[in-house]
C-alpha positions as CSV (number, residue, x, y, z in Angstrom):
1,X,53.9,34.7,80.2
2,X,55.7,31.3,79.4
3,X,55.1,31.3,75.6
4,X,57.9,34.2,74.9
5,X,61.2,33.5,74.4
6,X,62.5,36.2,77.2
7,X,60.9,34.4,79.5
8,X,63.3,31.2,79.2
9,X,66.1,33.6,78.8
10,X,65.1,35.1,82.4
11,X,64.4,31.7,83.8
12,X,68.3,30.4,82.5
13,X,69.3,33.7,84.3
14,X,67.7,32.8,87.4
15,X,69.0,29.2,87.1
16,X,72.5,30.2,86.4
17,X,72.6,32.6,89.4
18,X,71.3,29.9,92.1
19,X,74.2,27.8,90.8
20,X,76.7,30.4,91.8
21,X,75.5,29.6,95.4
22,X,77.0,26.3,95.2
23,X,80.2,26.2,92.9
24,X,83.6,27.8,93.5
25,X,84.6,30.7,91.3
26,X,88.3,30.4,91.6
27,X,91.1,29.0,93.5
28,X,94.2,30.3,94.9
29,X,97.7,28.5,95.8
30,X,99.8,30.5,98.0
31,X,103.1,28.4,99.3
32,X,101.5,24.7,100.1
33,X,98.2,26.3,101.1
34,X,95.0,25.8,98.4
35,X,92.2,28.3,98.9
36,X,89.0,28.6,97.2
37,X,87.3,31.3,96.4
38,X,83.2,31.4,96.1
39,X,80.7,34.1,96.7
40,X,80.7,34.0,100.2
41,X,84.4,34.4,100.6
42,X,87.9,32.9,100.4
43,X,88.2,29.1,102.1
44,X,91.1,27.8,103.2
45,X,91.4,23.7,101.7
46,X,89.4,22.1,99.6
47,X,87.5,19.6,101.5
48,X,84.5,19.5,103.3
49,X,86.2,20.8,106.7
50,X,87.5,24.1,104.9
51,X,87.7,27.3,106.7
52,X,86.5,30.8,105.7
53,X,89.7,33.2,105.8
54,X,87.8,36.3,104.3
55,X,84.2,36.9,103.9
56,X,82.6,38.5,100.7
57,X,79.1,38.5,102.1
58,X,78.2,41.6,99.7
59,X,79.1,39.5,96.5
60,X,76.8,37.3,98.0
61,X,73.8,39.7,98.5
62,X,74.8,41.2,95.1
63,X,74.3,37.4,93.6
64,X,71.2,36.9,95.4
65,X,69.6,40.5,94.2
66,X,70.7,39.7,90.5
67,X,69.2,36.1,90.9
68,X,65.9,37.1,92.4
69,X,65.3,40.2,90.1
70,X,64.9,38.0,86.7
71,X,62.5,35.6,88.7
72,X,60.4,38.4,89.7
73,X,61.1,40.0,86.2
74,X,59.3,37.1,84.6
75,X,55.8,37.7,86.3
76,X,55.9,41.3,85.1
77,X,54.7,40.4,81.6
78,X,51.9,43.1,81.5
79,X,54.1,45.8,82.2
80,X,56.9,45.6,79.6
81,X,58.8,48.7,80.1
82,X,59.1,47.8,83.6
83,X,60.6,44.7,82.5
84,X,63.2,46.6,80.8
85,X,63.9,48.7,83.3
86,X,64.5,45.7,85.7
87,X,66.7,44.0,83.1
88,X,68.7,46.9,82.6
89,X,69.3,47.2,86.5
90,X,70.2,43.3,86.5
91,X,72.6,43.8,84.0
92,X,74.2,46.8,85.8
93,X,74.5,44.5,88.8
94,X,76.1,41.9,87.0
95,X,78.7,44.3,85.7
96,X,79.2,45.2,89.2
97,X,79.4,41.6,90.1
98,X,82.6,41.4,88.2
99,X,84.2,44.3,89.5
100,X,83.8,43.5,93.2
101,X,84.9,39.9,92.6
102,X,87.9,41.7,90.8
103,X,88.4,43.8,94.2
104,X,87.9,41.0,96.3
105,X,90.9,39.0,94.1
106,X,93.1,41.9,94.4
107,X,93.0,42.1,98.1
108,X,93.5,38.5,98.7
109,X,95.9,38.0,96.1
110,X,98.1,40.3,97.8
111,X,97.2,39.6,101.3
112,X,98.1,36.2,101.0
113,X,101.1,36.3,98.6
114,X,99.5,33.8,95.9
115,X,101.6,32.3,93.6
116,X,99.0,30.7,91.3
117,X,95.3,31.9,90.5
118,X,92.7,29.8,88.6
119,X,89.3,30.6,87.6
120,X,86.4,28.1,87.5
121,X,83.5,27.7,84.7
122,X,81.2,29.3,87.4
123,X,82.8,32.4,86.9
124,X,81.5,32.5,83.5
125,X,77.9,32.6,84.8
126,X,77.5,36.0,85.1
127,X,78.7,36.9,81.7
128,X,75.9,34.4,80.3
129,X,73.6,36.1,82.4
130,X,74.6,39.3,81.3
131,X,74.0,38.0,77.4
132,X,70.7,36.4,78.1
133,X,69.6,39.7,79.7
134,X,70.4,41.7,76.9
135,X,68.7,39.2,74.4
136,X,65.5,39.8,77.0
137,X,65.7,43.3,76.5
138,X,65.8,43.2,73.0
139,X,62.7,40.6,72.8
140,X,60.8,42.4,75.5
141,X,61.4,45.5,73.4
142,X,60.2,43.9,70.2
143,X,56.9,43.0,72.0
144,X,56.3,46.7,73.2
145,X,56.9,47.9,69.9
146,X,54.5,45.2,68.2
147,X,51.9,46.0,71.0
148,X,52.4,49.8,70.3
149,X,52.0,49.3,66.1
150,X,48.6,47.1,67.0
151,X,47.3,49.8,69.3
152,X,48.1,52.9,66.4
153,X,46.1,50.5,63.9
154,X,42.7,50.8,65.9
């Protein structure tokens, strides 16, 4: 289980997904007001007493599923085709993350008449997860091909 490189890839995907729960994704400025955008919503203010002005629970649920799925996939090492299917589904979820995030930014940008929009480093984590998921799919496929070639030799 832990000796394969795809397990390391999937573990890193899980760790980066967990980091998304604690880091801001972007910030916006509308006049004198400063807003931070995380997976739970748009918060007015940057300190500990910030007030949530727009909720994005669907983004948090999507992030939770795309974080839990690779962790479950690690333990399905005997079912490589199911692992590949889970990884493909996770890649689709990560693409949906960016689409949903863009939709929420579009709505809040117009609603609060923002003048400045800046992204944070955590917004790149789903892209890194997408790349690592692709690498895991390739390595799981290589393992499956190796097992099938060995079964053919028997």
